[in-house]
N, C-alpha and C positions, 0 to 999 in steps of 0.2 A: 751381371748382366744379365742374366736369363729371367728374371722377374722382369725385367722392362720389355722383354721379347713377348713374354707370354702376354702382358698385360697390351702392348700393340697390337698382338694378332686377336685377342678378343674384340677390340674397337674394331680392328680392319672386318672381323667376321661380322660383327655388330653393325656396321654402315652398309653391307652387303644384305641386311634385312634376315640374320641368323637369329631366329627366337631365342635358343638356348644362351647363345651370347649377349643379348639384350637384356635377357634377363640375370645373367652375371653382374652386367654393370650396375643393375638395380639394385641387387645384394652387396656391392661393394660402396652403395651410398651415392653412386655416379649418375643419380636420377635426374638432374637437367640434360646431362649427356644423352640418355636414354630417351628423354623427351625431345630432345635437337634429332636425332636419327628416327625416331618413330613417326614425326612428323612427314618423312618422305614417304612412308609406308602405309598411307590412309586407305589404300584401298585394297590391302591384306587384311581380312576380317579377324584372323587373330590378332595382329601387330595392333590393329585398330583397339580392340577392347582392351588390350595393354596400357595404352595410351590413355584410352577413356579413364582405367583404374588410376592411374597416375595423376591424372589431372584431379578427380575426385578427392584422393588423400591429399593432393597439394590445396585441395581448395579454389581451384582455378575454374568455378562453375562456368564463367563465360565459355571457356574455352570447349569444355566439356558439353555444352549447349551447342558450339558449332559441330562438334562430332555427332550428333545427335540429329540434327536438322540437315545436314549435308549429306551424311554418310549411312546410317542407320538408326533408325527410329526406335527400334528394338535395345539399343544399349542401356544397361543397368537395370534397375528394380524399378517398377513403379515410384517406389517412394523416394528412390534417387532421382528420377525424371521428374518428380513434382516439387522436389528441393531445389532442383536445377532453375525450373520454370519460374519458382517463386522467385529464386535469387536475381532472375537476370529481368524479373518485369512483365513475363508471359505469364499474366495471372487465370487467365481463361484456361491456358493448358496445363497450369498447375491443378486448376481445382478439377479438372478432368482426370487428370492422374490421382490424385487424393480420392475420387468419387470411385474409381476402379478398384480402390484397396478396401475401402468400407470399413475400415476399424473405427475406434471411437476417436483414436488422435487424430488420424487423417480426414474424417469428417467434420473434425471439429478446425482442425488448419482450414479445409474448403469452405466452412460456414463463414469465418473470420474473413475469408479473402472477398467472398461473396458480400456481406457488411461493407468493409472498406469500399466496394465498388458503387455502394449505395443499392445494390440488389437485395433489399430486405428481406421480399418475400420469399426470394429462393434460399437467402441465408437461413431465415426461420424453418424450412422444409427439413433442411441439411440438418440444422441442429436438433430438430424434434426427431430424425434418426438418430443422431449421436446419444442422446439421452438415452435411448433404449438400451446402449450397449455402455453404458457410463459405469466406473467404476463408484462405489459410494463416495469416496472422498472428493469428487470433482461433480456430483449428481447437483448438488445444493448450487454452487457456481454456476452452474449451464443454466439450471432452471431460473435462476435470476436474469441471464442474458436474454432467454428465450421469453419471459414476461416482460422485460425491458423492450423488446424489438416489438411485440405485441402492441404493445400501449403506444410506440411509435406510430404503428401502422392502423392506431384506433381499433385493433381486435378486441382489446380489454382497455376498460375505462377506469382509472384511478384517482380517484377523488382527491384532491390536493389539501391535504390534512395542514388547519393553521397552526402557529406557531404553539400557539397554547394548547393545543390538542398532542402536539409533540412533547410537552413539557408535562403533561399530563398524565401521557402514557409510559413516558421516562420515569416518572417517580411512582408507578403504581405499587410496586414492591416495596418503595419504604415507608409508603403509605399505610399499605396491608401490615405490615410490621408493627411501625412506629402508632398507628392508631390516633394520632394529633385530632383528627375530624372528632372523633368518638369522645376523648378526652376533652376536649375543649367547648363541649356543648349540651349544656343543661345540668353540669354537675356542681355540688356545694364546694366552695372553696374552703378546705383544711386540709391539714397533714396530709391525710391518704392521698389527695390529689398532687400535692406536692411533690411525693413520693414517686407517683405512678408518671408524672410529668417527667421526673427526674431520671426513671428506669426507660422512658420512652426516649428520650433524647441520647441515652447511651446507646439504646439499640440501633438507632438511627447512625450510631457511629460518629455524634457530633465530638465525644471526647469526654473523659468523667470530669475532668477539673471544670471546663467548659458549660458542661450541664449544671452541676454545683453550682457554679457563680452565676449561671440564666435563673437559675431556679430561686435562689436567694434575692435577685433583684426581682424577681418577679411577687414574693413574698412580701417585700417593703413596698411596691406598688400598688400589690392589693390592699394592703393598709393605710397607706397614703390616700388612695382614690375609693374607699370603701368599696372596694369591689365585691360582692358576695357571691356570684358565680362564674363559673369556668369561662362562659363565653366572652366574660370582658376581659379575659387574660390573653385572647387570641388576639388582640391589636398590639398589645404589650411584648408580646413574645413576637410578632412581625418586626417590632421596630428593634429589637436586641439582635433579629439575624439580622437584618438591612444593615444595621451597625456594624455588625461582624464582617458582613461582607462588602462595607462601603468602598473599600479600596481594592474590592476583587475582580471588578468588573472590568472587561478591554476588547478591543476590537483587532482584528486580523488588521495590520498595515500594509497599503499596495501602494505604491509610486507609480504615478502615470508617467507614459513615457521613458521609463526606466527598465532595467532588468533587473526584475526583483528575485533574490534566491530565499528560500524558505528551508532551512537546516531543520530535520525532526530527529528528536532523541526520544530514547525511552527503551525500556526491558523488552525482550522477545515475549511475545504474547500479548502484548497490551495494547495490541490496534494500532499500532502505527504506520503499517503499510496500508492499511485500510484506510484510514484518516487522510493517507495521502493522495490514495486513489479518488476518493470522494470531492477532496478538494480540487483535483484535476479535473474532475466531471463537472464541478460548479464552475471553474475558470473557463473552461473551454466553450462551457454552454453560453458564457458571456462574451464568445467573441476574441478571447485571449489565448496566445499561442504559449502553449506550456510544455516543458520537456521536463521528463522523470530521470533521477539519477538513482540505477541500482547499486548504492554503494555499501548496503547489506551483503558481503558475500562471502559470510560464513553460515548464516544459515540456510538450512537445507531449505527449497521451493523457494527461498525470499524474492529472487529475482522471476522466477516464472510467475508468481504472484503479482508483483509490480507490472509485467507485461501484461497481462490480463486487464487490469486496471488502464494502462494506456490505451490496448485496444477498445476496452469500452467505453473510455472517454476521449479519444480523438488525439490524445497527447503522443508525444514523441519519446521514446527511451536511449538512453546512453546504459547499456551494460557490458560487464566481461564475465570470463567463465567463473564458477563458484570456487572461492579461496583467494582471488585475486586482492591484488592490494587496494583496499578502500580509496584509498587518495589519488591512487592513478584513474580510479573511473570517475573521480571527482573533477579530476584535472581536464578528463576527455570532454566531459560536460560543461564546464568553466569555457572551454575552447571554442564550443559552439553557441555558448549561452547570447551573444549578441544577437541571436535571430530569434529569440524569445521572448515576451512578458516576465514569466516565472519559470523557474528552474527550481523542481522540488527533490531534495535530497535524502533519501532513504540511509539511517545507518543502523550497525550490528548494537544490539544490546545485551552483550554477555558480562551479567555484574559480577560471576565468579573468578574473571579477570579484571578486578578492576583499574589497575595501573595501566597495564596494555591498552585498554579502553579507553580511558583518560588522555593517554598519550595520542591515540587514534584519533580520538576528536580532535584534540588540539591541531593535529596534524592536516584534518580534513579541513579546517578553519582556515590555518596558513596558507592551504591551496586556493580557497575562495579569494582570500585577499589578495594574492598576487596577480590575480585578474581584476577584481572588485575588492579597492582598502575600504571601503563604506558598507560592506555585506557581511554576514546575511541581515535582511530586512527582519527577518524573523527567526528565532531560534526557539521551538517550541518542543516543549517535553511532553511526551504523552503519556498519560497515567489511565490505568485501568481501574475503573469506578468499582467494582468487585473486590478489591482490594483494601478499600477503603484508606483510613489513615495509616495503613502499614505502607502504603506509597510513600508516605514524606521520607521514609530511610533513603528509598530506589533514588528518589528526586535530589537528595544530597548529596549523592555519588555522582550524578549529572552536573548539579551546579559547581562542582568541583573543577570539572573539565573546563565550563564555557558560561557565559551569561546568559542565563534565560529570558526570552522578553515574553513568554506567554504560555500558559498551560491547555492544553486539551485533553478533557477528562471524558473517557470512552465508556461505552456498556453500561452507562446510567440506568439505562430500561431493565439491566438482568441482575440488578443489585436491591437490596435493604439497607444499602449503606450509602443513602444520598445526601444525608447531613453530614458525611467526611468532607465535602466540599469546604465547610467551614474551617475546620482544623488544617486543611490543606491551605488555605488562604492563608490563616492566621500565621501558620509556622514558615512558610515557603515565602510570603511577601510578592508574589509572582501574580499577576492578573490570569484570571479563566478566561479565556478568547473562544473556547468551543466547547460543545458539549455533545455528546454520542448519547442520542436517545431512542436509536432501532437500528434496525438491519437495511434500510434502504438506503439507497446512493442518494437522498436529500436529507436523510435526518442526523446529520451533522449539521449542528447550530450555535449561534453566538448566545453566550452566556447573558440572560436577562436577571439580575440577581432580586430584582422585583417581581417578576413574573414566576421566577423559582421559588420565592418565600410566599407566595398567593399560594400556590398550586400546592406546596408541601403542607401547608395547615387549612387547605379546604376542607369544607365538611363532607364534601362527597369521597368515598372510598372506592 
């Protein structure tokens, strides 16, 4: 009976505005009761601050906003006020608070808000302030944002590269190492030439067996067609490459008038999240409504990286805290998908936990099918070209989990293993739909087998 009497006394004291009694209620976990009481004492500065702190802890930003606006504009820190204003849609006030703080993070937030409001000139000035305070890990990404805004404002002009130029640039490292252009120019056709050509094909990561088979075929054709110099072998080699790549070319499917779901697979570091961001930019630029789904909740900074791409591309995003169940993030995205033309889903790629990964991907597919039985439109496997044909082993793990409709081969510009596209096509029997030939936002291009082979075997190096 004593216990209940003490409790009753505390509540009575609290209801009279006794600060210590209210704090005891909070310590006992009776936060809602404390809030109910504190609402009656908003004119008391001490109790007002306790109420404000409770609202912030509970994530009740609109109620905290009401306290700031109607009772005390100095409540909380500038960082807290900026967050509150941003959450309730008072973007001008949020920007004002972020600028008062002046840190890299706050300036970046202010710049993003200004850009979203269409105030590109002001956003540029703020981002240029932010980059001076930027940590090394953030500087490159922020510089890309600054350059992008400058291009939009016409401050700097970027000449539009043709697809041929992009492929040429992307294959430069492979060509420098393989030296097809030199070997196939003005050389006498003999055993030494064929040995060099075989070594060159292997260096380009075409694969030893494929390289041997190609060279054997070239020897036979050289005799049959009475070819005396290496120049005459170029067209035959093109034919061989095109034959090997004949079923390897594909285009991204998009169904007009429907919600298209693209599911992205790939090991961490393959360029999966960047690929999603670049595709989001492409589709939003075409006037499509795009939703990004941050279902890679295990890799540190994956959600943050996708958020940056959402801001850059103008797409919306569904996310949860790090470590959340990926399928639950997909469920939330699918529940909103009717409002979008495309939903692009990022997934984790932890190959060291193969079986859990496969189960997780199948679970995600199952969630998609609860909402859209015929989706995904595309299940795209993202492979890192710098890994070369070693990525085939990675691919087979993902193929165990889901039917893959296409491959995205990234970082082609950063490798001498461009020829690996041949064994990848041959082994996986899945079309390559996109290739990454640079770091620019528009450097993700459709795979064109004929153009690829032409540039790979061109004379210029």
